[in-house]
N, C-alpha and C positions, 0 to 999 in steps of 0.2 A: 413373154411367152410365147414361144414360134411354134411351138409345138400345136394352142390352140386352135379350132380353124370357125369361121363363120357358120350358122346353125343350118342345119337344110332349110330349103325353099319350101318342103309344105308343111316345117311348124313354122317356119314368118309367119305362111301365106293363113294358118289358121290361128295365129297372135292376132293379126288385121282382122280379121274375122269377129270373135272376139271382141277387141276392142273396139270395132264400129256398133255392136251389138250391144250384146248383155253389159257389156261396163254402161256405154254409152246410154242405155236404159235405166242403169239402177245408179249411173256415179254420185246421186248423193250420199246411197248410203257406201258406196268406198271412201268418198271421204271422210264421214264419220266412224268407220272403222283406224282410218289411218287417222281420225284427229283424237278419236278417244280410246285407242290399243284395241288390244283381244280380250273378251272376257267369257273362255267359252265355258259352257257347263259339266263337259267331259273332255277325258283325257281319250282317243283311242290307244292300242297299239297293234300295229296289223302288218302282215307277211307284206317284203318287198313285191309279191309275185301278181306281175300285173292285170292280172284277169281279178284280184280283189282290189274291191273301188266304193270305201265305206263310205262316203258322200253319197252315192250315186245308192249303195243299201237304202241308208237311210235319211235321202231326201233333206240333207243338209248345203246348208248354203253358205257361205265365207264367212268365222268368224263362232261356229258352232265347236268344230273338234277342235281341240290342240291334238293333231296327228303324229305318231313315229311309226312306222315303218322300219321293218330289220328282218332276217333270215330270219321264217320262221315265229316271230311274234314272239320270240323269247324273251325273259327277263334273268338279267343272271342276281345269283344272292350280292346282299349288300358287300360289299368291298373295300372299300377306303384306305385303297394302296398308293395312288397318287399316281395312276395309271391311267390310261386315258378311257373314258368311259358313256359313250353318246346317250346307250339305250339308259343309267342307267342320272347320264345328267338329264334326259327328257325328262323321267320320271321326276325329277327331288325340283325342278321347276316347276312343271304342272300341279304340282300337292303343295311347296313352300310355296312360292310366287305367286301362280290362277289362280290359286285355292280350288281347283275343280273339286267339284262336287262327286263326278264319278270316276271313274278309273276302267276303262272297258280291256278286255285283252281278250282279239280276237283269231285264232285258227282258222284255217280252212280243207278241203279237200283236194286230193292228187297233193299238196306239198310238198315239191323241189326238196327241202330242207330235211324234215320231218324225213322220206326217202334216203337224204343223204346218212342220215345218225343212225338209221334202221343199218343199210349197208357197209357203213364202220363200224357198227358194233357187233353184225354177225361175221365180220373178217373180210366183207363182202368188195369192202373199197379203204384198203392198204394207204391209198397215194392219201385218205383225209386222214389217218394218224399220225400222219408228220409233221412236226412243230412248227412249220413254215407253211401248213393251211391252216388261210381264219376260219374258209368256212367250216374245218374241222375242232375249231380251237371253239368255234363257236357254239359249232353244236355239242360238245363234251356237256354243256349245262338238260344234256336231255335225257344224258342217260341213265339218269335213275328208273327214269322213262321207262326205256328198255327194257330193265331189268324189267320194270313192271308187268311185260306185255307178252316175253319173248316166250313164253310158255303157252300161249295160244293158239291152237290149232294147227292156221297158216298164215301165210307171208301177206295175206292180204288184209285179213282179218286186227296181225298183228299192227298193219301200216297205218289202220283206221282210227288203234284204241289207241296210239301213238301220237297219231295229229289230236288228240284230247287229251293227252297225256304231257302235251307242250305247251296246249293252255293251264291246266291245274300246275303244274310245275314255276309256272311263270307268276297263277295265283299265289303259289308258297313261297315263292321266293320275294315275292312284294314286302310279303309281310315279314320281313326280314329288316327291312328299311327302315331307324328309327319314326323319321317322320309318316310316313305312310301310315304304321303302327299308329301311331299316335292319335292323325287322324282318323282313324277306323273306330277304334276305341271312344273316341269322344264323337262320335257318330259326325265326323266331318265330310266325311267320304265311303263309298261305297264301292268295293271290289265286284266285275262282272265280269265273266267268263264265258266267250260264245266260238259257237263252232259254223261255218259255214261251208254249204253243200251248192260253189260254184253250178254245174250242170242243173241241176232243181232251185236254186235259188233258193233252196231251205235257212235257216236259221236254228241255231239248237243254244242252250241257255246250258248253263251247268248250273243242275239244283243240289246247293248244302244240303238237305232234307234224306232228298231217294239218290242221293249221290252219284246222277248219273246226269247227260245233257238228257233235255226232252223240248222237244219244238216248241218254235211261237206262235 
């Protein structure tokens, strides 16, 4: 693999700093995690966006969350076609093997993936319509959400609403997985939808009774 290169020096320095401090001060805990395996109580599906830091938001330590990140925190519908399905595989492992009690989908403000979906569906990003666009085909999952918000008065309102539609569509799609539906119906698993305001540090949770996201 002559295309690979050494790790950038600033990352090497940060690693050595972590090893000498955080790891050294909690060595017994890391040994325990390694020996006993992981037993997270919750799975969190969040966006790849570097500004979204789930463990910091909830003050979580290693071993607490099983985290899967992808573009716009989307979950595709159940589709056992023998193809490659990273998000679906992560959900399957969390629910059937790790037996998590909670499955959280967290969207966020100023999401580039959601903005890309809006541009694609409104005809402003023809490059995303190409079959060769991985991002475009992934954002097809959110097309039904665009249809729900396209009649809002302006683009900002549509984008804001579409970010939350991404969470709701993912929750809907989760229930198409037989093992998820069974776990939910047996009260072994609960689903949660969150939206994070990056600039304000806000967090909203979807309330199914009120059918809206409410501040936490």
